[in-house]
C-alpha positions in Angstrom: 0.0 0.0 0.0 1.4 3.4 -1.0 1.5 5.9 1.9 3.0 9.3 2.7 3.7 10.4 6.2 5.0 13.9 7.1 6.9 14.9 10.2 9.2 17.5 11.6 6.9 20.5 12.0 6.7 22.7 15.1 6.9 26.2 16.6 9.9 28.3 15.7 10.8 31.9 16.0 11.2 34.1 12.9 14.7 33.5 11.4 14.8 29.9 12.7 15.0 26.6 10.9 13.1 23.4 10.6 13.6 20.2 8.6 10.5 18.4 7.4 10.5 14.7 6.4 8.1 12.8 4.2 8.3 9.0 4.3 6.9 7.4 1.2 6.6 3.7 1.5 6.7 1.8 -1.8 9.4 1.6 -4.5 6.9 3.1 -6.9 7.8 6.6 -5.5 11.4 6.4 -6.6 10.6 7.1 -10.2 8.2 10.0 -9.5 8.5 13.7 -9.0 7.7 14.6 -5.4 6.6 17.9 -4.0 6.0 19.7 -0.7 2.9 21.7 -0.5 1.5 24.0 2.2 -1.9 25.4 3.2 -2.2 28.5 5.4 -5.5 29.4 7.1 -8.0 30.8 4.7 -5.7 30.2 1.7 -5.5 27.6 -1.0 -3.0 24.8 -0.9 0.1 25.7 -2.9 3.2 23.9 -4.2 6.3 25.0 -2.4 9.0 22.9 -3.9 9.4 19.8 -6.1 12.2 17.3 -6.8 12.3 15.0 -9.7 13.5 11.4 -9.6 16.8 12.7 -11.0 17.2 15.4 -8.3 16.2 18.4 -10.3 14.5 20.9 -8.0 12.2 23.9 -8.4 10.7 26.3 -5.9 8.0 28.9 -5.5 9.5 32.4 -5.6 8.6 33.1 -2.0 10.9 30.4 -0.6 13.8 30.5 -3.1 17.1 30.8 -1.3 15.6 29.8 2.0 14.2 26.3 1.5 15.9 23.2 0.1 14.1 20.1 -1.1 16.0 16.8 -1.3 15.2 13.1 -1.6 16.7 9.8 -0.5 15.7 6.9 -2.8 16.0 3.6 -0.9 15.1 0.2 -2.3 11.5 0.1 -1.2 10.9 3.6 0.1 11.6 7.2 -0.5 12.2 10.0 2.0 11.7 13.6 0.9 13.1 16.4 3.0 12.4 20.1 3.1 15.1 22.1 4.9 13.6 25.5 5.8 15.8 28.3 6.9 15.2 32.0 7.7 11.6 31.2 8.4 9.1 34.0 8.3 5.6 34.3 9.9 4.1 34.0 6.5 5.6 30.5 6.2 3.1 29.4 8.9 1.0 26.6 7.4 0.3 22.9 7.4 2.9 21.3 5.1 2.1 18.2 3.0 4.0 16.1 0.6 2.5 14.5 -2.4 3.4 13.6 -6.0 3.7 16.3 -8.5 1.1 16.6 -10.0 -0.6 15.7 -6.8 -3.0 12.9 -6.4 -6.0 13.3 -4.1 -5.7 9.9 -2.6 -2.2 10.6 -1.4 -2.8 13.6 0.9 -1.7 12.7 4.4 -2.3 14.5 7.7 0.4 17.0 7.1 2.7 18.7 9.6 2.0 22.0 11.2 4.7 24.7 11.0 4.2 27.8 13.1 6.6 30.8 12.9 6.0 33.2 15.7 7.8 35.1 18.3 
């Protein structure tokens, strides 16, 4: 069964850092483009960053230079990371991982990131 589980969120002060992890069970994920998404209160879910199976990355303009997406392809699982530095209050959101393009049946619980002093 294919499953995505996010972790690593928390409360951090502005300027701080967090590292999110997404565990994707199933070797199927190793050949797919993966993405980190976020949804802030009252806003639509947006793609933050993506990484292809070959390691090519892309970012939304608001996080360029501050966030880094990476992946670790193991035999039967993939872990996707999002290193977030210089965090701002506007980065506060629930963060999710999914394929890119996303699939509705792969949305997990997400992990809450709150940036506040």
